[in-house]
N, C-alpha and C positions, 0 to 999 in steps of 0.2 A: 372343126371336124375335118374339112377338106384340106386345110393347111397341115394338120397333124398326119393325115394319111399320106400326103405328098412327102412330108419330112421323113416318115417311117420308111416309105418305099425307097426314097433316096439313100438313106442310111443303109438299108438292107442290101441294095444293089451295089453300093460302094464297098461294103464289107465283103460281099461275095466276090467282087472283082479282085480285091486285095488279098483274099485268103480262101480261095476256092478249095484248096486242099483240106480245109477244116469245115467246109459246109457240104454235108453229104446229100441233103435233099432241101430244095427250096421251091415251093409251089403255092399256087392259089387254087382253092376248090370252091365251087359254087353250086347252088341249087335253085331252081325256079319251078313254080307249080301253078297249074290251072285247076281251081277247086270248083266243084258243083256240090252244094250242100243244103240240106234242110235241117233246121234246129228248132225243136218244138213246133214243127209243122211250117215254119217260115223258111222260104227259099232264098238263098243268096248265092252269088257266083263272083269269083275274083281270080285275077292273075297276079301272083305276088313273087317277089324274090325272097327266098327264105334264108339263104346262107351265103356269105362271102367271107371266106377264111383265108388268112395268110399263115403258112406253116414253114418253119425252118428246123432242120435237124442237123446235128453235126458233132464235132468233138474238138476239145481244146488240148487234149493229150490222148495217148492210146487208151488210158483208163478212165477218162472223164468225158462224158458226152452230155449234150444239152438238147433241149427241145423248146420251141416257142409255137404256140397256136393262138392267134389273135382273130377275133371276130370283128371284121371291118364294117359290118352293118349294124353293130350294137354300140350303144352310147359308151364312149371310151372312158369318161370320167363321171364318177358318181361320188357325191360327198361322203356317203357311207362306205363306199367301196371304190377306191381309186383305180383298181385293176379289174373293174367290172367286166370288160370285154376281153380279158385275157384268160383263156382256159388253162394254158400250161406255159410255165416259164421256170424251167428247173435245170439244175446240174445233177448228174448222176455219176457217182464214183464207184467203180468196181475195184474194191480194195484187193481182193484175191479171188481164189476159185469159189469160195463159199460166201463171202460177205460183199454187199454193196450198200451204198448210202446215197439218199436223195434228199436235196433241199431245194425249196422254191415253191412255186404254185403248181399244184397237180390235182388229179381227181381225189376226192375223199374216198378212202378205201372201204366202200360199201359193196358187199358181194352182190352177184346177180349180173346176168349177161345183158339184160335190157339197159340197166343203169351203166354198164361198163362200155356199151357201144358208142361210137362217135355219133354225136347228135345228127350230123348230116346224112347218116345211114338209117335213121329211124323216122318212120312216117307218122306213127301215133304212139303215144306214151301212156303208161299207167297214171293214175292220179298222184301216186307218190312221187314219181319223177317230175311230173308237171308242177306240183306244189312245193317241192323242195326249194328253199330260197337260193341256194348256191351248191352246185356239185363239185366246184373246183375252189380250193382255198390254199393259203400259204401254210407250210409246215415242213416237217422232216420225217423220214422214215428209214428204217434199217431192215434189210432183207437178208435172211440166211437161206442160201441155195443149197438144198440137199443134193440136188442133181439138176440137170438141164431142164427138167420138167416139173420139179418140186421146189417151192419156195414158201417161206413163212415170213410175213411182213408185219412189223410193228410201226404204227404211224401216230404221231401227235400233230394235230393241225387245228386251224380255226374251224369252229363248228359250222356245218352246212345250215344250221338253224340260227345263226348269230346275227342276221340282218346287217352284216358288215362289221360288227364289233370285234376287234382283234384280241380282246381279252377273254373270249368265250371259246372253249376248246372241245375237240372230239378226240377220243382215245380209241384206236382201231387195231385189231389184230385180224389179218387175212391170210388165208392159205390158197395159193394158186398152184394146182396140182394136177395129177393124172392118176386116177385109180387104176385104170387099164387104158391101152392105147385109144380105145373108142369112148372113154368117159373121162372128160376134163372137168375140173372144178374151179369155182371162184367163190369161196366161202368166207364169211367174216363174222366177227363179234364186235359190236360197236357200242361205246358209251358216249352219248352225244348230249352236250349241254345246250340249253336254250336260253333265251334272254331273261328268263326268270331265275336263272342259276339252278334249274332242276335238270336231272339227267334222265334220259330215256335210253333203253337198251334195244338195240336191233340185233337179231340173229338172222343172217341172210345167206341162203344156200343156193348158189347158182351152179347149174349142171348142164354140161354141153356134151351131147351124144353125137357121135359121127357114125354114119352108116353108108359107106361107099359114097354115092353122090348125094346123099341127104344128111341133114343135121337137124337135131332136135334140142332146143333149150328149154329147161324147166327151172324157173326161179321160184323159191319159197322164202317169204320173209315174215318173221314175227317181230312185233314191236310191243314194248311193255315198259311202263314206269314201275319202279319197285314198290310203290304203294298201292297199286291196283289189285283188286280182288282175284281176278283170273289173269295169271301171268302169260299163259300160252293160249293160242287159238282164239283170242277175242279181238285182236287188232292185227290183221294179216293182209299180205298180198300173194296171189298165186298168178304166175304168168307162164304161158307155153307158146313157143314159136317154132315153126317148122319151115325149112327151106329145102326144096329139091332142085338140083342143078341139072339141066339138060342142055348140053352144048353151051351157047352163049346166053341161055335163058335161066332164070330162077323162078320157080313157082313157090309162092310164100303164103303162109297163114299164120295168124297170131291172135291170141285171146288172153284176157286177164280178168281176175275177179278179186275185189278188195272189199274189206269190211272192217268196221270198228264199232264195237258194242256201245250202246247208249249209256251204259253204266261206267264207262271209262273217264270219269271226271272226278276231281278232288272235292273236298267238303264245300268249297266255295263255288263249285260248278264249273271250274276251269278245266279244259281238256288236258289230259296227260300228253296226248299226241297232237302237236301243233301243225302237223302236215296233213294227216287224214282225220277229219273231225269225227267225234263220236256220233253214233247213229247214222253212219254211212254204209251203204251197200252199193257197190259199183261194178258194172259188167261192161266190158268192151271186147270187140272182136272184129276181124277183117281178114282179107285175103288180097293177093294181087300178083302182078307179074313184073319182073325186071329183065331188061334186055341190055346186053353189053355188046354193041355192034362192032366194037373194035377188038373184042376179046380181052379187054383190060378195064381197070377202074377209071381210066381217063375219060370214058364216056358211058353214062348209064341212063336209060329211059325207063320210067315205071308207070304203071297203071294200078291203082290201089283203091279198094272200097273198104270202108270201116264204119262202125256204128257204135253208140254207147247208150247206157240206160240213164245217164245223168241228165243230159239235155235232150234226150231222144234224137241224138245226132245221127244223120246218114250222110256220109261224105264220099264222093267219088273224085279222084284227083288224077291228072296226067302230069308228069313232071320229067325234068331232065337235070342230071347232075354231071358236072364235068370238072376236069382238073387241067391246069395249065402249068406245066413243069418248066421252071427256070433253070434249076440244077437237079439232076436226077441220078440216083444210084440204084443198085440192085437191092438196097435196104429200105426203099421207100415204104412208108406206111401211113395210115390214117393218124 
């Protein structure tokens, strides 16, 4: 692991030194947290490093760009998934004003803003995001850009339920759009194959509302297998997140509710949904503060409290997130 990291770092730095005009951004980002928690009445406390990511963005021609995001604190090699620690490793070709094509490893296009957020920016997740086997897989996608703010994406990729099997797929259609300037969307329809070669359908509607210094995200997700009795509203996730920015501070709150009816099993008693088990009812909520003392994402401190109904968890955490830029441009992003 250590040798692999040193070799990777050496290769990256040599590449950057030889071709800096093609590397737009190269940086490391990290997060460490102090947790105070009770779970089912049992207290524990820990100080942990949660993320250490390497990120590189650039281009190999004016129309072809690339991105790599590697988790350096995650097991690099897994027999079932050799790129287990790699979130993104793709090429994106902008063919013309309207069409672009992407190939490599990228996020599975499931709608919703909690799912879409960079993990280092999320302090607590829904059960769906926590239980999904993998959110990033290999595949390809084609995007038709109606305008700068409207795009329709078709993606075929390895299934997020596949447990690393490259012969099991997901077929996704997503709309990234803008209804009006203050209402942005990340909606998708997904047909996702699991290891049993069965398909489940997701309809996921992510909504991002902007009100001057405040934002409100509302995610709605319906999950259904085509053989189940009640297709809508029996297996769902609802999430709401609010952020109010005041100077270098963010005041944040987030809550989610998920359920899956006990009847959503086949004749043999197997669950249609392998992510959220039948007979699940789950509620979680929290609030917190973020402070950006330098006025940028290079340094962020947070204090967050959240709880859930699953393990009667009550967690208070203090944490710090920071970024070390090796090469930086105005186009830098998460």
